[in-house]
C-alpha positions in Angstrom: 90.6 119.7 123.7 87.9 119.6 121.6 86.3 121.8 124.6 88.5 123.6 124.6 88.1 124.7 121.3 84.3 124.8 121.6 84.9 127.3 124.4 87.0 129.5 122.1 84.5 129.5 119.4 81.7 130.2 121.8 83.6 133.7 122.3 83.6 134.5 118.9 80.3 133.9 117.6 78.2 131.2 116.3 79.4 130.9 112.3 83.0 130.5 114.6 81.4 127.8 116.8 79.8 126.2 113.6 83.2 125.8 111.6 84.9 124.4 114.5 82.1 121.6 114.8 82.8 121.2 111.1 86.1 120.5 111.1 86.0 118.1 114.3 83.1 116.1 112.5 85.2 116.0 109.1 88.0 114.7 111.3 86.1 111.9 113.0 84.4 111.0 109.8 87.6 110.4 108.2 89.3 108.3 111.5 86.4 106.1 111.1 86.6 105.8 107.0 90.6 105.2 107.6 89.9 102.2 109.9 87.1 100.8 107.4 89.4 101.3 104.9 92.6 99.1 106.8 90.2 96.6 107.3 89.3 96.0 104.1 93.1 96.0 103.2 93.5 93.5 105.3 90.5 91.3 103.7 91.9 92.0 100.3 95.3 91.1 101.5 93.4 87.5 103.6 92.1 86.9 100.0 95.1 87.5 98.1 97.3 85.7 100.1 94.3 82.7 100.0 94.2 82.9 95.9 98.4 82.8 95.8 98.3 79.3 97.6 95.3 78.0 95.2 97.2 79.1 92.4 100.5 77.6 93.4 98.3 74.0 93.6 98.0 74.3 90.0 101.5 74.8 89.3 102.1 71.1 91.0 99.4 70.0 88.6 101.2 71.0 85.8 104.1 69.5 86.9 102.3 66.0 87.4 101.0 66.8 83.9 104.3 67.3 82.4 105.8 63.9 84.1 103.0 62.0 82.8 103.5 62.9 79.3 107.2 62.3 80.0 106.5 59.0 80.8 104.2 58.1 77.7 106.7 59.8 75.0 109.0 57.3 76.7 106.9 54.4 76.3 105.7 55.3 72.9 109.5 56.3 71.4 111.0 52.3 71.5 
């Protein structure tokens, strides 16, 4: 497809060739940028999942602390 566009552009002059080249170059660079962005988003999602798992540990610790508090209040209140 790019070859056909280049052949057509060559028949129209140098500026058409330059314009087609720039269009193809921009399209390819955007595709590469999108791939990098997808990888970056996957890394962020993995990081978020890891942080969520660590945050759930804090919830467990908080529940344990509440149980200990309740136990000591129960002992203290005779």
